[in-house]
Steps between C-alpha positions, in 0.01 A plus 500: 500500500876457495694640209669236288869583511620413148853634565569212745472245218641710219703810588548567124132547426450869421125535463167325571134555453316541830171601652457777753369345824517801739585863535647608838393811689848643428453460125687176443400241242468130589480240220450127488859434367819696458848506362589788734725409790363651819751671730647250745839376635689812393388478136284790386160456342489501122386788287344503159160561341150377518324498157123550523250339263446829312875541438572754773804434713551551873855532625572271795764642732543199724338187627444409866324224695157589647421460868409132453845433348339289229392768251728731305406870484621687188559862592425741218639845436323769705180620333467203265149407388439153650351201311165352582445193717494189276672687218736289283845662482860416400793545733837585350831517687771756467718210396835687487465601860376153615792326323760719666346414836509129413869524413577690816296269718686193369827684552408556865451124542860460377612772741356296785719210378812716472435623856357197690369701798145553630317763294330772707343706226505587132366711219474447121519783246543532123858650531610418851407246763630408847511232758569550876699226668546409863884481496689533833827594336551750224791482250285440192663573167291636216723376220522150647120472533451636149744240365303216679180628348655515151627145531154369599327689224747360247381150579172580323311285745133442464253657742195290579216485752328218679252477789522329835254484791514740798588197712793407284642856530456493875689175508785665298556836669849526343330598166392833645758779470289801584464614862277800434260359238314177567482250210166519310313244709142454602347339195628152584784517247811707443687569178872424492727670249807296392800635324668201346790376708510818713193583706158380623271723715133594537397807305177628353660756269579504128832378357668447162521140360874501455798680663608606150220759503626691800798657331788672678441627853725656755505575869503877526496560870520321833354696794497436873150519631555378852742300707430185302310626196660563162310637198637384166388700189489345161475677157554429136869505400 
């Protein structure tokens, strides 16, 4: 049975009751619903705790998709005593970490606006993130890009999501900026993330609701990773 992905409808939900539906041979825990984002698209899986019915807590180190790609496996700390099949539990996020990743992820969307080139890769962290761009000519200026980001963040634009069909996305290939990671397709519909007046692109990750939440960021380093590949690193200012 597929895990219900509550984070897709509400990235601000920090906990949920759930029922254990499977235990993997590797010691992972599958539940019927989750607020934990499963590692994908450069965004790490969430960590937090799983509260058992008797009050004992299991630390969850990350969340990943299972082989079927429809269930989320919660990976506990090594040696943790696992819950029983069918047990009612409560999942709680490490919210401070998740919110930083949400802010960073949204800032990376803005970076793809400041640098309108194809994206070849990326990674999201709590303190530093990066995007790789297919840029034929160098000459990028850290301060100039930082200033562009600050100006966009200052607009306080709303960040919203909506769904379109796979066919609609295929008919509008210009929406896709990433070359290395395919948009989250295959279920018949794709989620678009829109930053008011600035950006619209398919993305399955978690984002803040307003650019005000991002705070100050800065481009810390620009690296050459190939003849036409530039890695741009972003951190809190």
